[in-house]
C-alpha atoms as an extended CHARMM CRD file, in Angstrom:
* protein
*
       296  EXT
         1         1  UNK       CA              0.0000000000        0.0000000000        0.0000000000  PROA      1               0.0000000000
         2         2  UNK       CA              1.3430000000        3.4370000000       -0.9560000000  PROA      2               0.0000000000
         3         3  UNK       CA              1.9530000000        6.0010000000        1.7690000000  PROA      3               0.0000000000
         4         4  UNK       CA             -1.0800000000        8.2100000000        2.4640000000  PROA      4               0.0000000000
         5         5  UNK       CA             -0.6280000000       11.7890000000        3.6540000000  PROA      5               0.0000000000
         6         6  UNK       CA             -4.1460000000       13.1970000000        3.3560000000  PROA      6               0.0000000000
         7         7  UNK       CA             -7.7260000000       12.0090000000        3.7180000000  PROA      7               0.0000000000
         8         8  UNK       CA             -8.7030000000       10.4550000000        0.3530000000  PROA      8               0.0000000000
         9         9  UNK       CA            -12.3340000000       11.4570000000        0.9170000000  PROA      9               0.0000000000
        10        10  UNK       CA            -12.2230000000       15.1210000000        1.9730000000  PROA      10              0.0000000000
        11        11  UNK       CA             -8.5800000000       16.0310000000        1.2810000000  PROA      11              0.0000000000
        12        12  UNK       CA             -7.8290000000       17.1000000000        4.8370000000  PROA      12              0.0000000000
        13        13  UNK       CA             -4.1100000000       17.1640000000        5.7140000000  PROA      13              0.0000000000
        14        14  UNK       CA             -2.0470000000       17.7070000000        8.8510000000  PROA      14              0.0000000000
        15        15  UNK       CA             -2.3240000000       14.2050000000       10.2810000000  PROA      15              0.0000000000
        16        16  UNK       CA              0.6220000000       12.8920000000       12.3030000000  PROA      16              0.0000000000
        17        17  UNK       CA              0.4970000000        9.4930000000       10.6250000000  PROA      17              0.0000000000
        18        18  UNK       CA             -1.6560000000        7.0410000000        8.6840000000  PROA      18              0.0000000000
        19        19  UNK       CA             -3.3030000000        5.8820000000       11.8970000000  PROA      19              0.0000000000
        20        20  UNK       CA             -4.7430000000        9.3850000000       12.3420000000  PROA      20              0.0000000000
        21        21  UNK       CA             -6.0680000000        9.3220000000        8.7740000000  PROA      21              0.0000000000
        22        22  UNK       CA             -7.6610000000        5.9400000000        9.4600000000  PROA      22              0.0000000000
        23        23  UNK       CA             -9.4380000000        7.1590000000       12.6020000000  PROA      23              0.0000000000
        24        24  UNK       CA            -10.6700000000       10.2040000000       10.6920000000  PROA      24              0.0000000000
        25        25  UNK       CA            -12.0360000000        8.0680000000        7.8320000000  PROA      25              0.0000000000
        26        26  UNK       CA            -13.8200000000        5.6210000000       10.1130000000  PROA      26              0.0000000000
        27        27  UNK       CA            -15.2530000000        7.9870000000       12.7120000000  PROA      27              0.0000000000
        28        28  UNK       CA            -15.3260000000       11.5990000000       11.6160000000  PROA      28              0.0000000000
        29        29  UNK       CA            -15.1000000000       12.1760000000        7.8610000000  PROA      29              0.0000000000
        30        30  UNK       CA            -18.5580000000       12.9390000000        6.4710000000  PROA      30              0.0000000000
        31        31  UNK       CA            -17.5240000000       12.2590000000        2.8730000000  PROA      31              0.0000000000
        32        32  UNK       CA            -15.9780000000        8.8090000000        3.2620000000  PROA      32              0.0000000000
        33        33  UNK       CA            -17.5120000000        6.0030000000        1.2070000000  PROA      33              0.0000000000
        34        34  UNK       CA            -17.8420000000        2.3780000000        2.2620000000  PROA      34              0.0000000000
        35        35  UNK       CA            -14.6020000000        1.4930000000        0.4890000000  PROA      35              0.0000000000
        36        36  UNK       CA            -12.7930000000        4.3860000000        2.1520000000  PROA      36              0.0000000000
        37        37  UNK       CA            -14.1110000000        3.3420000000        5.5680000000  PROA      37              0.0000000000
        38        38  UNK       CA            -12.6530000000       -0.1280000000        4.9230000000  PROA      38              0.0000000000
        39        39  UNK       CA             -9.3580000000        1.5600000000        4.0380000000  PROA      39              0.0000000000
        40        40  UNK       CA             -9.5870000000        3.4500000000        7.3280000000  PROA      40              0.0000000000
        41        41  UNK       CA            -10.0070000000        0.1970000000        9.2330000000  PROA      41              0.0000000000
        42        42  UNK       CA             -6.8820000000       -1.1720000000        7.5610000000  PROA      42              0.0000000000
        43        43  UNK       CA             -4.9410000000        1.9650000000        8.5280000000  PROA      43              0.0000000000
        44        44  UNK       CA             -5.7760000000        1.6580000000       12.2260000000  PROA      44              0.0000000000
        45        45  UNK       CA             -5.0380000000       -2.0440000000       12.5660000000  PROA      45              0.0000000000
        46        46  UNK       CA             -2.0090000000       -4.3060000000       12.4750000000  PROA      46              0.0000000000
        47        47  UNK       CA              1.4170000000       -2.6810000000       12.2590000000  PROA      47              0.0000000000
        48        48  UNK       CA             -0.0790000000        0.8230000000       12.0100000000  PROA      48              0.0000000000
        49        49  UNK       CA             -1.6740000000        0.6290000000       15.4560000000  PROA      49              0.0000000000
        50        50  UNK       CA              0.4210000000        2.6870000000       17.9210000000  PROA      50              0.0000000000
        51        51  UNK       CA             -0.0250000000        0.0470000000       20.6320000000  PROA      51              0.0000000000
        52        52  UNK       CA              1.2020000000       -2.8230000000       18.4630000000  PROA      52              0.0000000000
        53        53  UNK       CA              3.5670000000       -4.9350000000       20.5640000000  PROA      53              0.0000000000
        54        54  UNK       CA              3.2910000000       -2.6890000000       23.6340000000  PROA      54              0.0000000000
        55        55  UNK       CA              2.1020000000       -3.8000000000       27.0570000000  PROA      55              0.0000000000
        56        56  UNK       CA              0.0520000000       -1.2020000000       28.9370000000  PROA      56              0.0000000000
        57        57  UNK       CA              0.8260000000       -0.9510000000       32.6420000000  PROA      57              0.0000000000
        58        58  UNK       CA             -1.9050000000       -1.3230000000       35.2400000000  PROA      58              0.0000000000
        59        59  UNK       CA             -1.3100000000        2.2970000000       36.2690000000  PROA      59              0.0000000000
        60        60  UNK       CA             -1.8860000000        3.4910000000       32.7080000000  PROA      60              0.0000000000
        61        61  UNK       CA             -5.0600000000        1.4140000000       32.4340000000  PROA      61              0.0000000000
        62        62  UNK       CA             -6.3200000000        2.9000000000       35.7070000000  PROA      62              0.0000000000
        63        63  UNK       CA             -5.6720000000        6.4620000000       34.5530000000  PROA      63              0.0000000000
        64        64  UNK       CA             -7.4380000000        5.8630000000       31.2390000000  PROA      64              0.0000000000
        65        65  UNK       CA            -10.3920000000        4.3750000000       33.1080000000  PROA      65              0.0000000000
        66        66  UNK       CA            -10.6310000000        7.3580000000       35.4510000000  PROA      66              0.0000000000
        67        67  UNK       CA            -10.2970000000        9.8400000000       32.5860000000  PROA      67              0.0000000000
        68        68  UNK       CA            -13.0720000000        8.1090000000       30.6260000000  PROA      68              0.0000000000
        69        69  UNK       CA            -15.4130000000        7.7350000000       33.5780000000  PROA      69              0.0000000000
        70        70  UNK       CA            -18.5820000000        9.7610000000       33.1700000000  PROA      70              0.0000000000
        71        71  UNK       CA            -17.7450000000       10.9740000000       29.6520000000  PROA      71              0.0000000000
        72        72  UNK       CA            -20.5600000000       10.9700000000       27.1330000000  PROA      72              0.0000000000
        73        73  UNK       CA            -19.8040000000       10.3650000000       23.4640000000  PROA      73              0.0000000000
        74        74  UNK       CA            -21.4620000000       12.9940000000       21.2210000000  PROA      74              0.0000000000
        75        75  UNK       CA            -24.4780000000       11.7450000000       19.2750000000  PROA      75              0.0000000000
        76        76  UNK       CA            -22.7970000000       12.7350000000       16.0180000000  PROA      76              0.0000000000
        77        77  UNK       CA            -19.8180000000       10.5300000000       16.8290000000  PROA      77              0.0000000000
        78        78  UNK       CA            -22.0690000000        7.6360000000       17.8550000000  PROA      78              0.0000000000
        79        79  UNK       CA            -23.9520000000        7.9220000000       14.5780000000  PROA      79              0.0000000000
        80        80  UNK       CA            -20.7470000000        8.0350000000       12.5670000000  PROA      80              0.0000000000
        81        81  UNK       CA            -19.3680000000        4.9100000000       14.2620000000  PROA      81              0.0000000000
        82        82  UNK       CA            -22.7000000000        3.1270000000       13.8160000000  PROA      82              0.0000000000
        83        83  UNK       CA            -22.8230000000        3.9420000000       10.0990000000  PROA      83              0.0000000000
        84        84  UNK       CA            -19.2220000000        2.8450000000        9.6120000000  PROA      84              0.0000000000
        85        85  UNK       CA            -20.0260000000       -0.5830000000       11.0700000000  PROA      85              0.0000000000
        86        86  UNK       CA            -23.1500000000       -1.2440000000        9.0010000000  PROA      86              0.0000000000
        87        87  UNK       CA            -22.7430000000       -4.3860000000        6.9540000000  PROA      87              0.0000000000
        88        88  UNK       CA            -19.4200000000       -5.2120000000        8.5930000000  PROA      88              0.0000000000
        89        89  UNK       CA            -19.1070000000       -8.9860000000        8.9510000000  PROA      89              0.0000000000
        90        90  UNK       CA            -16.9540000000      -10.3740000000       11.7440000000  PROA      90              0.0000000000
        91        91  UNK       CA            -15.0670000000      -13.4460000000       10.5330000000  PROA      91              0.0000000000
        92        92  UNK       CA            -15.3730000000      -16.7660000000       12.3520000000  PROA      92              0.0000000000
        93        93  UNK       CA            -11.6680000000      -16.5810000000       13.1920000000  PROA      93              0.0000000000
        94        94  UNK       CA            -12.1450000000      -13.1750000000       14.8300000000  PROA      94              0.0000000000
        95        95  UNK       CA            -15.1920000000      -14.4150000000       16.7500000000  PROA      95              0.0000000000
        96        96  UNK       CA            -13.1420000000      -17.3350000000       18.0410000000  PROA      96              0.0000000000
        97        97  UNK       CA            -10.3040000000      -15.0540000000       19.1390000000  PROA      97              0.0000000000
        98        98  UNK       CA            -12.7220000000      -12.7470000000       20.9750000000  PROA      98              0.0000000000
        99        99  UNK       CA            -14.3700000000      -15.7340000000       22.6430000000  PROA      99              0.0000000000
       100       100  UNK       CA            -11.0390000000      -17.1620000000       23.8090000000  PROA      100             0.0000000000
       101       101  UNK       CA             -9.8710000000      -13.7710000000       25.0670000000  PROA      101             0.0000000000
       102       102  UNK       CA            -12.9210000000      -13.5020000000       27.3420000000  PROA      102             0.0000000000
       103       103  UNK       CA            -12.7620000000      -16.9640000000       28.8850000000  PROA      103             0.0000000000
       104       104  UNK       CA            -12.0380000000      -17.7030000000       32.5290000000  PROA      104             0.0000000000
       105       105  UNK       CA            -10.0540000000      -15.1620000000       34.5410000000  PROA      105             0.0000000000
       106       106  UNK       CA             -9.5270000000      -13.0250000000       31.4270000000  PROA      106             0.0000000000
       107       107  UNK       CA            -13.1970000000      -12.0700000000       31.4940000000  PROA      107             0.0000000000
       108       108  UNK       CA            -13.6380000000       -8.7000000000       33.2970000000  PROA      108             0.0000000000
       109       109  UNK       CA            -16.7140000000      -10.1340000000       35.0600000000  PROA      109             0.0000000000
       110       110  UNK       CA            -14.8900000000      -13.2420000000       36.2860000000  PROA      110             0.0000000000
       111       111  UNK       CA            -15.7000000000      -13.8080000000       39.9630000000  PROA      111             0.0000000000
       112       112  UNK       CA            -17.9560000000      -10.7390000000       40.1740000000  PROA      112             0.0000000000
       113       113  UNK       CA            -20.9490000000      -12.3290000000       41.8800000000  PROA      113             0.0000000000
       114       114  UNK       CA            -23.2950000000      -11.7670000000       44.7990000000  PROA      114             0.0000000000
       115       115  UNK       CA            -22.7350000000       -8.5340000000       46.7100000000  PROA      115             0.0000000000
       116       116  UNK       CA            -19.7220000000       -7.7110000000       44.5310000000  PROA      116             0.0000000000
       117       117  UNK       CA            -21.9320000000       -7.4070000000       41.4570000000  PROA      117             0.0000000000
       118       118  UNK       CA            -22.9230000000       -3.7800000000       40.6800000000  PROA      118             0.0000000000
       119       119  UNK       CA            -26.5280000000       -4.8710000000       40.0730000000  PROA      119             0.0000000000
       120       120  UNK       CA            -26.7680000000       -6.8410000000       43.3310000000  PROA      120             0.0000000000
       121       121  UNK       CA            -30.0410000000       -6.0730000000       45.1020000000  PROA      121             0.0000000000
       122       122  UNK       CA            -31.3000000000       -3.9300000000       42.2040000000  PROA      122             0.0000000000
       123       123  UNK       CA            -34.5640000000       -5.1690000000       40.7220000000  PROA      123             0.0000000000
       124       124  UNK       CA            -34.7400000000       -5.1300000000       36.9420000000  PROA      124             0.0000000000
       125       125  UNK       CA            -38.1140000000       -5.0360000000       35.2860000000  PROA      125             0.0000000000
       126       126  UNK       CA            -38.9940000000       -4.5140000000       31.6420000000  PROA      126             0.0000000000
       127       127  UNK       CA            -42.0260000000       -2.4540000000       30.7510000000  PROA      127             0.0000000000
       128       128  UNK       CA            -44.8410000000       -4.2310000000       28.9120000000  PROA      128             0.0000000000
       129       129  UNK       CA            -43.8080000000       -2.9170000000       25.4810000000  PROA      129             0.0000000000
       130       130  UNK       CA            -40.2190000000       -4.1240000000       25.9370000000  PROA      130             0.0000000000
       131       131  UNK       CA            -41.4600000000       -7.5260000000       27.1260000000  PROA      131             0.0000000000
       132       132  UNK       CA            -43.6200000000       -7.9070000000       24.0210000000  PROA      132             0.0000000000
       133       133  UNK       CA            -40.7750000000       -6.9180000000       21.6920000000  PROA      133             0.0000000000
       134       134  UNK       CA            -38.3800000000       -9.3430000000       23.3800000000  PROA      134             0.0000000000
       135       135  UNK       CA            -40.9680000000      -12.1310000000       23.3680000000  PROA      135             0.0000000000
       136       136  UNK       CA            -41.7350000000      -11.6310000000       19.6690000000  PROA      136             0.0000000000
       137       137  UNK       CA            -38.0510000000      -11.5320000000       18.7530000000  PROA      137             0.0000000000
       138       138  UNK       CA            -37.2290000000      -14.7440000000       20.6530000000  PROA      138             0.0000000000
       139       139  UNK       CA            -40.3230000000      -16.5020000000       19.3310000000  PROA      139             0.0000000000
       140       140  UNK       CA            -39.3640000000      -15.7760000000       15.7210000000  PROA      140             0.0000000000
       141       141  UNK       CA            -35.7850000000      -16.8860000000       16.3940000000  PROA      141             0.0000000000
       142       142  UNK       CA            -36.7600000000      -20.2150000000       17.9680000000  PROA      142             0.0000000000
       143       143  UNK       CA            -39.4330000000      -20.9450000000       15.3710000000  PROA      143             0.0000000000
       144       144  UNK       CA            -36.8970000000      -20.3940000000       12.6050000000  PROA      144             0.0000000000
       145       145  UNK       CA            -34.2770000000      -22.5420000000       14.3280000000  PROA      145             0.0000000000
       146       146  UNK       CA            -35.2430000000      -24.2850000000       17.6090000000  PROA      146             0.0000000000
       147       147  UNK       CA            -31.6630000000      -25.5140000000       18.0460000000  PROA      147             0.0000000000
       148       148  UNK       CA            -30.7600000000      -21.9930000000       19.2210000000  PROA      148             0.0000000000
       149       149  UNK       CA            -32.8350000000      -22.4630000000       22.3750000000  PROA      149             0.0000000000
       150       150  UNK       CA            -30.6350000000      -23.1260000000       25.4010000000  PROA      150             0.0000000000
       151       151  UNK       CA            -32.8660000000      -26.0730000000       26.3890000000  PROA      151             0.0000000000
       152       152  UNK       CA            -32.9480000000      -27.6800000000       22.9380000000  PROA      152             0.0000000000
       153       153  UNK       CA            -32.4850000000      -31.4510000000       23.1880000000  PROA      153             0.0000000000
       154       154  UNK       CA            -31.7650000000      -31.4190000000       26.9380000000  PROA      154             0.0000000000
       155       155  UNK       CA            -33.7100000000      -34.3700000000       28.2840000000  PROA      155             0.0000000000
       156       156  UNK       CA            -33.3380000000      -36.9630000000       31.0240000000  PROA      156             0.0000000000
       157       157  UNK       CA            -30.2220000000      -36.5420000000       33.1510000000  PROA      157             0.0000000000
       158       158  UNK       CA            -29.0480000000      -33.6910000000       30.9060000000  PROA      158             0.0000000000
       159       159  UNK       CA            -32.0230000000      -31.5610000000       31.9760000000  PROA      159             0.0000000000
       160       160  UNK       CA            -31.0750000000      -29.0880000000       34.7560000000  PROA      160             0.0000000000
       161       161  UNK       CA            -34.2450000000      -30.0030000000       36.6910000000  PROA      161             0.0000000000
       162       162  UNK       CA            -33.6900000000      -33.7670000000       36.4640000000  PROA      162             0.0000000000
       163       163  UNK       CA            -34.4010000000      -35.2500000000       39.8990000000  PROA      163             0.0000000000
       164       164  UNK       CA            -35.4820000000      -31.8860000000       41.3080000000  PROA      164             0.0000000000
       165       165  UNK       CA            -38.2750000000      -32.0760000000       43.8740000000  PROA      165             0.0000000000
       166       166  UNK       CA            -40.7430000000      -29.2020000000       43.8430000000  PROA      166             0.0000000000
       167       167  UNK       CA            -41.9460000000      -27.8510000000       47.1700000000  PROA      167             0.0000000000
       168       168  UNK       CA            -45.6520000000      -27.4900000000       47.9010000000  PROA      168             0.0000000000
       169       169  UNK       CA            -45.2880000000      -23.6940000000       47.7530000000  PROA      169             0.0000000000
       170       170  UNK       CA            -43.6520000000      -23.8700000000       44.3050000000  PROA      170             0.0000000000
       171       171  UNK       CA            -46.3150000000      -26.2500000000       42.9990000000  PROA      171             0.0000000000
       172       172  UNK       CA            -49.0500000000      -23.9400000000       44.2740000000  PROA      172             0.0000000000
       173       173  UNK       CA            -47.4960000000      -20.9040000000       42.5770000000  PROA      173             0.0000000000
       174       174  UNK       CA            -47.0770000000      -22.8490000000       39.3350000000  PROA      174             0.0000000000
       175       175  UNK       CA            -50.6900000000      -24.0000000000       39.4960000000  PROA      175             0.0000000000
       176       176  UNK       CA            -51.9300000000      -20.4380000000       39.9690000000  PROA      176             0.0000000000
       177       177  UNK       CA            -49.7510000000      -19.1490000000       37.1230000000  PROA      177             0.0000000000
       178       178  UNK       CA            -51.1140000000      -21.7830000000       34.7080000000  PROA      178             0.0000000000
       179       179  UNK       CA            -54.7400000000      -21.4870000000       35.7790000000  PROA      179             0.0000000000
       180       180  UNK       CA            -57.0080000000      -20.9900000000       32.7860000000  PROA      180             0.0000000000
       181       181  UNK       CA            -54.4240000000      -22.1760000000       30.2570000000  PROA      181             0.0000000000
       182       182  UNK       CA            -54.8760000000      -25.2530000000       28.0760000000  PROA      182             0.0000000000
       183       183  UNK       CA            -51.9130000000      -27.6070000000       28.6960000000  PROA      183             0.0000000000
       184       184  UNK       CA            -49.5070000000      -27.9540000000       25.7940000000  PROA      184             0.0000000000
       185       185  UNK       CA            -51.3020000000      -25.4550000000       23.6000000000  PROA      185             0.0000000000
       186       186  UNK       CA            -49.4540000000      -22.6580000000       21.8440000000  PROA      186             0.0000000000
       187       187  UNK       CA            -51.0300000000      -19.9960000000       19.6910000000  PROA      187             0.0000000000
       188       188  UNK       CA            -52.5070000000      -21.7030000000       16.5900000000  PROA      188             0.0000000000
       189       189  UNK       CA            -52.0750000000      -20.3110000000       13.1070000000  PROA      189             0.0000000000
       190       190  UNK       CA            -53.4930000000      -21.1380000000        9.7060000000  PROA      190             0.0000000000
       191       191  UNK       CA            -51.2280000000      -22.1660000000        6.8410000000  PROA      191             0.0000000000
       192       192  UNK       CA            -52.6360000000      -20.3600000000        3.8040000000  PROA      192             0.0000000000
       193       193  UNK       CA            -51.4240000000      -22.9350000000        1.2700000000  PROA      193             0.0000000000
       194       194  UNK       CA            -52.9980000000      -25.9290000000        2.9930000000  PROA      194             0.0000000000
       195       195  UNK       CA            -55.7630000000      -24.3260000000        5.0920000000  PROA      195             0.0000000000
       196       196  UNK       CA            -54.5150000000      -26.4190000000        8.0300000000  PROA      196             0.0000000000
       197       197  UNK       CA            -54.6300000000      -24.7880000000       11.4530000000  PROA      197             0.0000000000
       198       198  UNK       CA            -51.3650000000      -25.8110000000       13.1070000000  PROA      198             0.0000000000
       199       199  UNK       CA            -49.9600000000      -25.2570000000       16.5830000000  PROA      199             0.0000000000
       200       200  UNK       CA            -46.7260000000      -23.4080000000       15.8440000000  PROA      200             0.0000000000
       201       201  UNK       CA            -44.2380000000      -22.2050000000       13.2420000000  PROA      201             0.0000000000
       202       202  UNK       CA            -42.3260000000      -25.5020000000       13.1420000000  PROA      202             0.0000000000
       203       203  UNK       CA            -45.4630000000      -27.4400000000       12.2160000000  PROA      203             0.0000000000
       204       204  UNK       CA            -46.3240000000      -24.7500000000        9.6700000000  PROA      204             0.0000000000
       205       205  UNK       CA            -42.9100000000      -25.1870000000        8.0130000000  PROA      205             0.0000000000
       206       206  UNK       CA            -43.2770000000      -28.9920000000        7.7900000000  PROA      206             0.0000000000
       207       207  UNK       CA            -46.8470000000      -28.5880000000        6.5320000000  PROA      207             0.0000000000
       208       208  UNK       CA            -45.6520000000      -26.3720000000        3.6710000000  PROA      208             0.0000000000
       209       209  UNK       CA            -42.7100000000      -28.6650000000        2.8320000000  PROA      209             0.0000000000
       210       210  UNK       CA            -45.0110000000      -31.7070000000        2.6890000000  PROA      210             0.0000000000
       211       211  UNK       CA            -47.5820000000      -29.8420000000        0.6120000000  PROA      211             0.0000000000
       212       212  UNK       CA            -45.0160000000      -28.5360000000       -1.8810000000  PROA      212             0.0000000000
       213       213  UNK       CA            -43.5970000000      -32.0590000000       -2.2610000000  PROA      213             0.0000000000
       214       214  UNK       CA            -47.0230000000      -33.2980000000       -3.3520000000  PROA      214             0.0000000000
       215       215  UNK       CA            -47.5510000000      -35.8540000000       -0.5650000000  PROA      215             0.0000000000
       216       216  UNK       CA            -51.0060000000      -37.1470000000        0.3140000000  PROA      216             0.0000000000
       217       217  UNK       CA            -50.8930000000      -36.5960000000        4.0600000000  PROA      217             0.0000000000
       218       218  UNK       CA            -53.0690000000      -35.7720000000        7.0500000000  PROA      218             0.0000000000
       219       219  UNK       CA            -52.5370000000      -33.3880000000        9.9510000000  PROA      219             0.0000000000
       220       220  UNK       CA            -53.6400000000      -34.4590000000       13.4550000000  PROA      220             0.0000000000
       221       221  UNK       CA            -56.2770000000      -36.6980000000       11.9070000000  PROA      221             0.0000000000
       222       222  UNK       CA            -55.2840000000      -40.1610000000       13.1900000000  PROA      222             0.0000000000
       223       223  UNK       CA            -55.0720000000      -41.2400000000       16.8340000000  PROA      223             0.0000000000
       224       224  UNK       CA            -53.2760000000      -44.3040000000       18.1870000000  PROA      224             0.0000000000
       225       225  UNK       CA            -54.0170000000      -46.1900000000       21.3970000000  PROA      225             0.0000000000
       226       226  UNK       CA            -51.2660000000      -46.3640000000       24.0150000000  PROA      226             0.0000000000
       227       227  UNK       CA            -51.4510000000      -48.0030000000       27.4480000000  PROA      227             0.0000000000
       228       228  UNK       CA            -52.7760000000      -44.9970000000       29.3710000000  PROA      228             0.0000000000
       229       229  UNK       CA            -53.5970000000      -42.4950000000       26.6630000000  PROA      229             0.0000000000
       230       230  UNK       CA            -54.1200000000      -41.9030000000       22.9810000000  PROA      230             0.0000000000
       231       231  UNK       CA            -51.4490000000      -40.3800000000       20.7800000000  PROA      231             0.0000000000
       232       232  UNK       CA            -52.2440000000      -38.0560000000       17.8810000000  PROA      232             0.0000000000
       233       233  UNK       CA            -49.1420000000      -37.4360000000       15.7430000000  PROA      233             0.0000000000
       234       234  UNK       CA            -48.6310000000      -34.2430000000       13.7860000000  PROA      234             0.0000000000
       235       235  UNK       CA            -48.4990000000      -35.6670000000       10.2530000000  PROA      235             0.0000000000
       236       236  UNK       CA            -49.1000000000      -39.0790000000        8.6710000000  PROA      236             0.0000000000
       237       237  UNK       CA            -47.9790000000      -40.0070000000        5.1400000000  PROA      237             0.0000000000
       238       238  UNK       CA            -49.1870000000      -43.5560000000        4.3580000000  PROA      238             0.0000000000
       239       239  UNK       CA            -47.3370000000      -45.6960000000        6.9570000000  PROA      239             0.0000000000
       240       240  UNK       CA            -45.0000000000      -42.9180000000        8.1130000000  PROA      240             0.0000000000
       241       241  UNK       CA            -45.8040000000      -40.9430000000       11.2620000000  PROA      241             0.0000000000
       242       242  UNK       CA            -44.0960000000      -37.5420000000       11.4460000000  PROA      242             0.0000000000
       243       243  UNK       CA            -43.6270000000      -35.8520000000       14.8130000000  PROA      243             0.0000000000
       244       244  UNK       CA            -42.3890000000      -32.2350000000       14.7850000000  PROA      244             0.0000000000
       245       245  UNK       CA            -40.5610000000      -31.7090000000       18.0490000000  PROA      245             0.0000000000
       246       246  UNK       CA            -39.1240000000      -28.4600000000       19.3830000000  PROA      246             0.0000000000
       247       247  UNK       CA            -39.0420000000      -28.7440000000       23.1710000000  PROA      247             0.0000000000
       248       248  UNK       CA            -38.8870000000      -32.2640000000       24.6190000000  PROA      248             0.0000000000
       249       249  UNK       CA            -41.0800000000      -32.7640000000       27.6750000000  PROA      249             0.0000000000
       250       250  UNK       CA            -40.8920000000      -35.2990000000       30.4930000000  PROA      250             0.0000000000
       251       251  UNK       CA            -43.1140000000      -38.0640000000       29.0250000000  PROA      251             0.0000000000
       252       252  UNK       CA            -42.2150000000      -37.6220000000       25.3410000000  PROA      252             0.0000000000
       253       253  UNK       CA            -39.5450000000      -40.3460000000       25.3090000000  PROA      253             0.0000000000
       254       254  UNK       CA            -41.8380000000      -42.8570000000       27.0210000000  PROA      254             0.0000000000
       255       255  UNK       CA            -44.6320000000      -42.0450000000       24.5790000000  PROA      255             0.0000000000
       256       256  UNK       CA            -42.3150000000      -42.4420000000       21.5730000000  PROA      256             0.0000000000
       257       257  UNK       CA            -41.0070000000      -45.8290000000       22.7250000000  PROA      257             0.0000000000
       258       258  UNK       CA            -44.4930000000      -47.1250000000       23.4880000000  PROA      258             0.0000000000
       259       259  UNK       CA            -45.8140000000      -46.0130000000       20.1130000000  PROA      259             0.0000000000
       260       260  UNK       CA            -43.0370000000      -47.8690000000       18.2600000000  PROA      260             0.0000000000
       261       261  UNK       CA            -43.6070000000      -51.0010000000       20.3640000000  PROA      261             0.0000000000
       262       262  UNK       CA            -47.3530000000      -51.0540000000       19.7240000000  PROA      262             0.0000000000
       263       263  UNK       CA            -47.7620000000      -49.8420000000       16.1330000000  PROA      263             0.0000000000
       264       264  UNK       CA            -46.1980000000      -50.9200000000       12.8670000000  PROA      264             0.0000000000
       265       265  UNK       CA            -45.4360000000      -47.4560000000       11.4960000000  PROA      265             0.0000000000
       266       266  UNK       CA            -42.1860000000      -45.7280000000       10.6260000000  PROA      266             0.0000000000
       267       267  UNK       CA            -41.6830000000      -43.0930000000       13.3160000000  PROA      267             0.0000000000
       268       268  UNK       CA            -39.9500000000      -40.0080000000       11.9090000000  PROA      268             0.0000000000
       269       269  UNK       CA            -39.0170000000      -37.1320000000       14.2170000000  PROA      269             0.0000000000
       270       270  UNK       CA            -38.1570000000      -33.6780000000       12.8470000000  PROA      270             0.0000000000
       271       271  UNK       CA            -36.3220000000      -31.3410000000       15.2570000000  PROA      271             0.0000000000
       272       272  UNK       CA            -35.1820000000      -32.4120000000       18.7130000000  PROA      272             0.0000000000
       273       273  UNK       CA            -33.9410000000      -35.9470000000       19.3010000000  PROA      273             0.0000000000
       274       274  UNK       CA            -36.3780000000      -38.5930000000       20.5080000000  PROA      274             0.0000000000
       275       275  UNK       CA            -36.4220000000      -42.3910000000       20.2690000000  PROA      275             0.0000000000
       276       276  UNK       CA            -37.4870000000      -42.9820000000       16.6570000000  PROA      276             0.0000000000
       277       277  UNK       CA            -36.8420000000      -44.9010000000       13.4410000000  PROA      277             0.0000000000
       278       278  UNK       CA            -35.5760000000      -41.8220000000       11.6070000000  PROA      278             0.0000000000
       279       279  UNK       CA            -34.3760000000      -38.5120000000       13.0630000000  PROA      279             0.0000000000
       280       280  UNK       CA            -34.1040000000      -35.3820000000       10.9050000000  PROA      280             0.0000000000
       281       281  UNK       CA            -32.4440000000      -32.3770000000       12.6170000000  PROA      281             0.0000000000
       282       282  UNK       CA            -34.3040000000      -29.1060000000       12.1900000000  PROA      282             0.0000000000
       283       283  UNK       CA            -31.4920000000      -27.5950000000       10.1350000000  PROA      283             0.0000000000
       284       284  UNK       CA            -31.9960000000      -30.3680000000        7.5630000000  PROA      284             0.0000000000
       285       285  UNK       CA            -35.8010000000      -30.1350000000        7.4350000000  PROA      285             0.0000000000
       286       286  UNK       CA            -35.7280000000      -29.2800000000        3.7130000000  PROA      286             0.0000000000
       287       287  UNK       CA            -34.5920000000      -32.8820000000        3.1090000000  PROA      287             0.0000000000
       288       288  UNK       CA            -37.8710000000      -34.2160000000        4.5250000000  PROA      288             0.0000000000
       289       289  UNK       CA            -39.3380000000      -35.1550000000        1.0830000000  PROA      289             0.0000000000
       290       290  UNK       CA            -36.1760000000      -37.1170000000        0.2760000000  PROA      290             0.0000000000
       291       291  UNK       CA            -36.3620000000      -38.9850000000        3.5980000000  PROA      291             0.0000000000
       292       292  UNK       CA            -40.0780000000      -39.7670000000        3.1850000000  PROA      292             0.0000000000
       293       293  UNK       CA            -39.6330000000      -41.0380000000       -0.3810000000  PROA      293             0.0000000000
       294       294  UNK       CA            -36.8340000000      -43.3360000000        0.7510000000  PROA      294             0.0000000000
       295       295  UNK       CA            -39.2560000000      -44.9800000000        3.2020000000  PROA      295             0.0000000000
       296       296  UNK       CA            -42.3540000000      -45.2910000000        1.0110000000  PROA      296             0.0000000000
């Protein structure tokens, strides 16, 4: 790269070095284009960075911290930084480095718990609007990819509540919180293509995939006798039963095993892992037609 002595966007001069030009391009220059912002990032990284290879003393860190305490960044500067980062993709290698640098004792919050935590004893409550926004955002995320849920696939001894005994007080509170709700029911929705009214976004996705593949199938139309209950699977294509499973609940594994013992159907589970004849992870759901055809 050729030496740069002035801002290539606005022509400003008088910078001490290329690092100064880079900072100007990224944060302050109002004429810099996306390409020039990328150039600015190159100028303030690697060998050009004034702290390259230098170890900052604890005293210096403390002074910087005290000097920065209470300072507010101007809105114009915030906006400029925000615009400069739009569309910027962090590489997987960089993500890994950041993750490793924040592990264990290197994390600034390492060991900061209980009374030592700055939020200790401070109640934190979201207003109703914020709750709704957060709920909607998480719902869309988990419906698109249930594997992102922290409890995805955690069953049996892997479940954090495995073996936990609820107190009478806890059971009473849980009962009161669930009063008036229909167990196991989420908000239904209608799939326009098929006119089926399904329970959630995962079932809607499988419904559309099955419809587009041209299968002759039913949705929650057949029920099967088990020892102490009846079982109504999500979808049935000839002799293939399809269960769409996001969260796995306490009795799901028992129900799956009993169904396979009692009925001569191929048991196909899409989503979380359950005892079955065929398991298709949610990320591979588009391969469902291929899997079904291989079993017909």
